[in-house]
C-alpha positions in Angstrom: 97.3 7.8 -1.5 95.5 10.0 -3.9 93.6 8.4 -6.8 93.0 10.7 -9.8 90.3 9.7 -12.2 90.5 11.7 -15.4 87.7 9.9 -17.2 86.9 11.3 -20.6 85.4 8.3 -22.3 82.5 9.4 -24.4 83.0 12.3 -26.7 80.1 11.7 -29.0 82.2 12.2 -32.1 82.2 8.7 -33.5 85.8 8.0 -32.7 86.5 4.7 -30.9 88.3 5.0 -27.6 91.2 3.0 -29.0 91.8 5.5 -31.8 92.0 8.3 -29.3 94.9 6.7 -27.4 92.7 6.1 -24.3 91.7 2.9 -22.5 88.8 2.0 -20.3 89.5 1.8 -16.5 89.9 -1.8 -15.2 86.7 -3.4 -14.3 86.6 -4.8 -10.7 83.2 -6.3 -9.9 81.7 -5.7 -6.5 81.9 -8.9 -4.5 79.1 -9.6 -2.1 77.0 -6.6 -3.0 74.1 -8.8 -3.8 75.0 -11.5 -1.4 72.1 -12.3 0.9 74.5 -12.5 3.8 75.2 -8.8 3.4 71.6 -7.6 3.5 70.6 -5.8 6.6 66.8 -5.2 7.0 65.7 -2.4 9.2 63.6 -3.4 12.3 60.2 -2.4 10.9 60.7 -4.5 7.8 62.0 -7.5 9.9 58.8 -7.2 12.1 56.5 -7.1 9.0 58.2 -10.2 7.6 58.0 -12.0 10.9 54.3 -11.2 11.3 53.5 -12.4 7.8 55.4 -15.6 8.5 53.7 -16.1 11.9 50.2 -15.6 10.3 51.1 -17.6 7.3 50.0 -14.8 5.1 51.7 -13.2 2.1 53.5 -9.9 2.5 53.2 -7.4 -0.4 56.4 -5.4 -0.6 56.3 -2.3 -2.9 58.7 0.4 -3.8 60.6 2.1 -6.5 63.1 0.1 -8.7 66.4 -0.4 -6.8 65.0 -0.1 -3.3 65.9 -3.7 -2.3 62.8 -5.8 -2.8 64.6 -8.6 -4.6 67.4 -8.5 -2.0 64.9 -8.8 0.8 63.4 -11.8 -0.8 66.8 -13.4 -1.3 67.7 -12.7 2.3 64.5 -14.2 3.6 65.0 -17.3 1.5 68.6 -17.6 2.5 68.0 -17.3 6.3 65.0 -19.7 6.2 66.8 -22.2 4.0 64.3 -21.9 1.2 65.7 -22.4 -2.3 
């Protein structure tokens, strides 16, 4: 099965897409992409979290936007039963 996407949505000419005889593609949201059950932490990160938990100390997680810091926090809270 070959899927052809011939997307030509923005022309920058001030003509609405409906007036050009085109339609937007169907939106299908990703399911489970942000689900904590789908997050897989690499071993070094798991160890750092477990050391912080064992010592009862906070863990400062840094990184560029979109690197998974919030998903890590959600995954930790999910696995430990913390709301």
